[in-house]
C-alpha positions in Angstrom: -0.7 -20.6 12.4 0.9 -19.4 15.7 -0.1 -16.3 17.6 3.5 -14.9 17.0 3.1 -15.4 13.3 -0.3 -13.7 13.3 1.0 -10.8 15.3 4.1 -10.3 13.1 1.9 -10.4 10.0 -0.6 -7.9 11.3 2.2 -5.6 12.4 3.8 -5.8 8.9 0.5 -5.2 7.1 -0.3 -2.2 9.4 3.1 -0.7 8.6 2.4 -1.2 4.9 -1.0 0.4 5.1 0.1 3.4 7.2 3.3 4.2 5.3 1.6 3.7 1.9 -1.2 6.1 2.8 1.4 8.7 4.0 3.4 8.3 0.8 0.3 8.7 -1.5 -1.0 11.7 0.5 2.4 13.4 0.3 2.7 12.7 -3.5 -0.8 14.2 -4.0 0.0 17.3 -2.0 3.2 17.8 -4.1 1.4 17.3 -7.5 -0.2 20.2 -9.2 -4.0 19.7 -9.6 -3.9 16.1 -8.2 -7.0 16.7 -6.1 -9.1 16.8 -9.3 -7.7 13.6 -10.8 -8.1 9.9 -10.6 -5.0 7.7 -10.4 -4.4 4.0 -11.2 -2.5 2.3 -8.4 -0.7 -1.0 -8.1 0.8 -2.6 -5.0 3.2 -5.6 -5.5 4.0 -7.8 -2.5 6.9 -10.3 -2.7 8.2 -12.4 0.1 11.8 -13.5 0.1 12.0 -17.3 0.6 8.5 -17.9 -0.6 7.3 -18.2 -4.2 4.9 -15.3 -3.7 4.1 -12.3 -5.9 0.7 -10.8 -5.0 -0.5 -7.8 -7.1 -3.4 -5.5 -6.0 -4.6 -2.9 -8.4 -7.2 -0.1 -7.9 -8.1 3.5 -8.4 -7.4 6.4 -6.1 -9.8 9.4 -6.6 -8.6 12.9 -5.8 -10.6 14.8 -3.2 
């Protein structure tokens, strides 16, 4: 793959990671008692023009 492709993918994935973390942190701050709970999480990635649906699941533990 080209350097331009790699850079654009890394930029996109960094944006996904940073904005997703911010959204989760904000939601936990706004939820009563969230710091004492565990949450199931799912991220679904689709790419227009490609036959791609990638699902990642996991757990987020309250602090």
